[in-house]
Backbone as a printed PyTorch tensor [residue, N CA C, xyz], in Angstrom:
tensor([[[ -8.3230,   8.3680,  10.7170],
         [ -7.5860,   7.7090,  11.3880],
         [ -7.6560,   6.3230,  10.7230]],

        [[ -8.7380,   5.8930,  10.3930],
         [ -8.9730,   4.3150,   9.6310],
         [ -8.4100,   4.3780,   8.5210]],

        [[ -8.2840,   5.3650,   7.5380],
         [ -7.6870,   5.3740,   6.4110],
         [ -6.1280,   5.2850,   6.6390]],

        [[ -5.6630,   6.2030,   7.2750],
         [ -4.3170,   6.1720,   7.5200],
         [ -3.6230,   4.7920,   8.0320]],

        [[ -4.3120,   4.2660,   8.9210],
         [ -4.2480,   2.8660,   9.5870],
         [ -4.1160,   1.6870,   8.4020]],

        [[ -4.9190,   1.8410,   7.5790],
         [ -5.1460,   0.9850,   6.3370],
         [ -3.9370,   1.2880,   5.5170]],

        [[ -3.4920,   2.3100,   5.3460],
         [ -2.3580,   2.5430,   4.4920],
         [ -0.8870,   2.2700,   5.2030]],

        [[ -0.9180,   1.9730,   6.4290],
         [  0.0610,   1.3430,   7.2170],
         [  0.8910,   2.5140,   8.1040]],

        [[  0.1180,   3.6490,   8.0890],
         [  0.8740,   4.9740,   8.8790],
         [  0.1460,   4.9490,  10.3000]],

        [[  0.6580,   4.0950,  11.1870],
         [  0.0550,   3.9720,  12.3130],
         [  0.2910,   5.3580,  13.2530]],

        [[  1.3660,   5.8480,  13.0020],
         [  1.6770,   7.2480,  14.0210],
         [  0.5690,   8.0290,  13.3790]],

        [[  0.5550,   8.3520,  12.0370],
         [ -0.5070,   9.6040,  11.7390],
         [ -1.8800,   9.1070,  12.0630]],

        [[ -2.3780,   7.6960,  12.1280],
         [ -3.4060,   7.2010,  12.5940],
         [ -3.8200,   7.6750,  13.9980]],

        [[ -2.7650,   7.3970,  14.9250],
         [ -2.9590,   7.7570,  16.3190],
         [ -3.0850,   9.3480,  16.3110]],

        [[ -2.5450,  10.1320,  15.4960],
         [ -2.5200,  11.3780,  15.8180],
         [ -4.0600,  11.8550,  15.3300]],

        [[ -4.4510,  11.5500,  14.1530],
         [ -6.0220,  11.4900,  13.7180],
         [ -6.9620,  11.1210,  14.7970]],

        [[ -6.7740,  10.0100,  15.4510],
         [ -7.5770,   9.5440,  16.3990],
         [ -7.6820,  10.5210,  17.7820]],

        [[ -6.2010,  11.0040,  18.1290],
         [ -6.2350,  11.9670,  19.1370],
         [ -7.1370,  13.1470,  18.9930]],

        [[ -6.8040,  13.9340,  17.6660],
         [ -7.4920,  14.9890,  17.2620],
         [ -9.0240,  14.6060,  17.2080]],

        [[ -9.4020,  13.7710,  16.8810],
         [-11.0350,  13.3070,  16.8710],
         [-11.5120,  13.3350,  18.3360]],

        [[-10.6800,  12.8910,  19.1860],
         [-10.8620,  12.6020,  20.5860],
         [-11.1510,  14.1870,  21.2700]],

        [[-10.4380,  14.8270,  20.8300],
         [-10.2050,  16.3740,  21.3590],
         [-11.4170,  17.0700,  21.0510]],

        [[-12.1380,  16.7870,  20.0960],
         [-13.4310,  17.2380,  19.7480],
         [-14.7470,  16.6430,  20.1980]],

        [[-14.4410,  15.6190,  20.9260],
         [-15.6220,  14.7940,  21.4770],
         [-15.6080,  15.0760,  23.0590]],

        [[-17.0090,  15.1120,  23.6300],
         [-17.0200,  15.3020,  24.9630],
         [-16.7090,  13.9230,  25.5560]],

        [[-16.3520,  13.8820,  26.9920],
         [-15.9570,  12.7530,  27.6890],
         [-17.0930,  11.8660,  27.5820]],

        [[-18.4770,  12.1470,  27.7030],
         [-19.6150,  11.2520,  27.4350],
         [-20.1650,  11.1350,  26.2380]],

        [[-19.3860,  11.3490,  25.0700],
         [-20.0060,  11.3890,  23.6970],
         [-20.3580,  10.0120,  23.2000]],

        [[-21.2090,   9.5300,  22.7300],
         [-21.4440,   8.4810,  22.0650],
         [-20.3380,   8.2000,  21.0650]],

        [[-19.8500,   6.8130,  20.9990],
         [-18.8350,   6.5100,  20.1040],
         [-17.2800,   6.8750,  20.5560]],

        [[-17.2640,   7.6760,  21.5320],
         [-15.8580,   8.2870,  22.0630],
         [-15.1550,   6.7170,  22.4020]],

        [[-15.7910,   5.8340,  23.1240],
         [-14.9810,   4.7890,  23.5260],
         [-14.5020,   3.8940,  22.2660]],

        [[-15.1660,   3.9600,  21.1010],
         [-14.7630,   3.3340,  19.7290],
         [-13.4700,   4.0840,  19.3100]],

        [[-13.3000,   5.3380,  19.2420],
         [-12.1680,   6.0950,  19.0350],
         [-11.1250,   5.7250,  19.8140]],

        [[-11.4100,   5.7150,  21.2350],
         [-10.3700,   5.4810,  22.0090],
         [ -9.6900,   4.0110,  21.9730]],

        [[-10.5930,   3.1280,  21.4720],
         [-10.0000,   1.6660,  21.2840],
         [ -9.2410,   1.6940,  20.2010]],

        [[ -9.7520,   2.3450,  19.1590],
         [ -9.0060,   2.4430,  17.7180],
         [ -7.6730,   3.0420,  17.9200]],

        [[ -7.5670,   4.1480,  18.7090],
         [ -6.4190,   4.8650,  19.0040],
         [ -5.5120,   3.9970,  19.8360]],

        [[ -5.8640,   3.1420,  20.5950],
         [ -5.0290,   2.1210,  21.5390],
         [ -4.5690,   1.1230,  20.6170]],

        [[ -5.3790,   0.6660,  19.5280],
         [ -5.0040,  -0.3050,  18.8210],
         [ -4.1570,   0.0120,  17.6720]],

        [[ -4.0550,   1.2250,  17.2900],
         [ -3.3800,   1.8280,  16.1140],
         [ -1.8240,   1.5780,  16.1490]],

        [[ -1.3000,   1.5500,  17.5130],
         [  0.1870,   1.0620,  17.6820],
         [  0.5390,  -0.3230,  17.6920]],

        [[ -0.4590,  -1.0290,  17.5790],
         [ -0.2100,  -2.5930,  17.9140],
         [ -0.7290,  -3.2030,  16.6900]],

        [[ -1.3080,  -2.7510,  15.7020],
         [ -1.6390,  -3.4190,  14.3500],
         [ -0.5550,  -3.3850,  13.6460]],

        [[ -0.1160,  -4.6380,  13.0160],
         [  0.9060,  -5.0610,  12.0750],
         [  0.5120,  -4.4630,  10.5290]],

        [[  1.5370,  -3.7370,   9.9770],
         [  1.2370,  -3.2030,   8.7860],
         [  1.1680,  -4.2660,   7.7330]],

        [[  0.4750,  -4.2090,   6.6240],
         [  0.3840,  -5.2100,   5.6230],
         [  1.7960,  -5.3530,   4.9650]],

        [[  2.4370,  -6.6260,   4.7490],
         [  3.5790,  -6.7580,   3.9850],
         [  3.4860,  -5.9310,   2.6560]],

        [[  4.7630,  -5.1610,   2.3360],
         [  4.8800,  -4.3110,   1.3230],
         [  5.0240,  -5.3860,  -0.0610]],

        [[  4.3180,  -4.7470,  -1.2390],
         [  4.3420,  -5.6400,  -2.3300],
         [  5.9260,  -5.7020,  -2.8850]],

        [[  6.1640,  -6.8550,  -3.2840],
         [  7.5510,  -7.2090,  -3.8840],
         [  8.0220,  -6.0040,  -4.7990]],

        [[  9.2020,  -5.5860,  -4.6430],
         [  9.7460,  -4.4740,  -5.8100],
         [  9.9230,  -5.0690,  -7.2470]],

        [[  9.6890,  -4.3110,  -8.1800],
         [  9.9830,  -4.8370,  -9.5430],
         [ 11.3420,  -4.3030,  -9.9670]],

        [[ 11.8320,  -5.1030, -10.6360],
         [ 13.4440,  -4.6370, -11.1740],
         [ 13.3460,  -3.2380, -11.9370]],

        [[ 14.2710,  -2.2990, -11.5390],
         [ 14.2580,  -1.0730, -12.2300],
         [ 14.1340,  -1.1680, -13.7210]],

        [[ 14.6660,  -1.9640, -14.3890],
         [ 14.6610,  -2.1730, -15.8430],
         [ 14.6870,  -3.7770, -16.0450]],

        [[ 13.7430,  -4.0760, -16.9470],
         [ 13.6390,  -5.6210, -17.3100],
         [ 14.3090,  -5.7290, -18.6310]],

        [[ 14.9930,  -6.5870, -18.8500],
         [ 15.6640,  -6.6980, -20.3850],
         [ 14.7040,  -7.2690, -21.2480]],

        [[ 14.5230,  -6.8180, -22.3810],
         [ 13.6210,  -7.5910, -23.3750],
         [ 14.1080,  -8.9770, -23.6570]],

        [[ 13.1300, -10.0050, -24.0200],
         [ 13.4850, -11.1210, -24.3340],
         [ 14.1510, -11.3990, -25.5650]],

        [[ 15.1520, -12.2240, -25.5320],
         [ 15.9040, -12.2530, -27.0160],
         [ 14.9750, -12.4990, -28.0460]],

        [[ 15.3190, -11.8080, -29.2560],
         [ 14.2610, -12.1540, -30.3940],
         [ 14.8850, -13.2820, -31.0720]],

        [[ 13.9520, -13.9580, -31.8280],
         [ 14.3650, -15.0610, -32.3820],
         [ 14.5180, -14.7290, -33.8010]],

        [[ 15.6270, -15.3470, -34.3210],
         [ 16.1960, -14.8100, -35.8940],
         [ 15.0900, -15.0630, -36.6640]],

        [[ 14.9370, -14.2640, -37.5740],
         [ 13.9230, -14.2110, -38.6910],
         [ 14.2120, -15.0760, -39.6500]],

        [[ 13.3500, -15.7290, -40.2450],
         [ 13.5730, -16.8420, -41.2020],
         [ 14.4160, -16.2400, -42.1710]],

        [[ 15.5520, -16.9730, -42.5790],
         [ 16.4370, -16.4940, -43.7290],
         [ 15.9740, -17.0680, -45.1190]],

        [[ 16.0150, -16.2350, -45.9320],
         [ 15.5310, -16.7030, -47.3940],
         [ 16.8940, -16.7080, -48.0010]],

        [[ 16.7970, -17.6660, -48.7850],
         [ 18.0070, -18.2280, -49.9030],
         [ 18.0910, -16.9430, -50.8080]],

        [[ 19.2570, -16.6010, -50.8240],
         [ 19.6300, -15.5040, -51.8590],
         [ 19.8540, -16.1450, -53.2470]],

        [[ 19.2150, -15.5510, -54.1750],
         [ 19.0590, -15.9970, -55.4670],
         [ 17.8390, -17.0540, -55.9900]],

        [[ 17.2950, -17.2990, -54.8230],
         [ 15.9570, -18.3240, -55.1000],
         [ 14.9400, -17.6190, -55.8110]],

        [[ 14.2470, -18.0900, -56.6380],
         [ 13.2260, -17.4860, -57.5600],
         [ 11.9280, -17.9920, -56.8670]],

        [[ 10.8190, -16.9970, -56.9140],
         [  9.5890, -17.4030, -56.5440],
         [  8.5420, -17.4110, -57.6550]]])
């Protein structure tokens, strides 16, 4: 559940916590931690998404190459 919650998938995280609780006895150590995590999974705000990059970025205009004088001798 922790990894799913970190990825922003709170619904899947809650399901994972519920699955974990189904395998723990009522008096098991750590059960209360899983219960708290499950309760908080629906209230944790997801991290903001990274800004989208444009689908295609146009290349920067090339600078004209230095022109050589025709007929000039070297």
